[in-house]
Residue, then its C-alpha position, 0 to 999 in steps of 0.5 A: m500500500r505504501q509503495v502504491v502511494t509513493e508511486r502515485e506521489t512520484e507520478g503526480r510530481n512528474a506530471q506537475e513537472q511536465s505540466s510546468r515545462l509545457q506551460a513554459e514552452l507554451t508561453r515561449l511559443r506564444q511570445e515568439l508568435q507575437e514577435k513574428a506577427s509584429q515583425e510581419d506587420t513591420l515588414r508589410q508596412q515597409m513594403t507598402e511604403k516602398e511600393e508608394k515611393t516606387r509608384k511616385a517615382i514612376v509617376y515622376a519619371k513618366q512626367k519627366i519623360s513627357q516633358l523631355i519629349g515635348e522639349s525635344v519636339s519643340l527643338v526639332l521644330q525650331l531646327q526645321d523652321p528657323r525664323 
């Protein structure tokens, strides 16, 4: 009888230790998940900002190209028709 009680106490302690380890692991994994989610949000925000900068640069480049084409046409016309 005493041996059975001792075995059950040992099993109880082992179960508590395992539970504590699993709780610690769960806490660590939750924290890691939260950090990864935060990193993902930061990367998404950075990507959105870079996409916006790229879009603005493309719009500016198109405007500049149009301006230069207009100036080129104007210069060609001036060369063809000197006044």
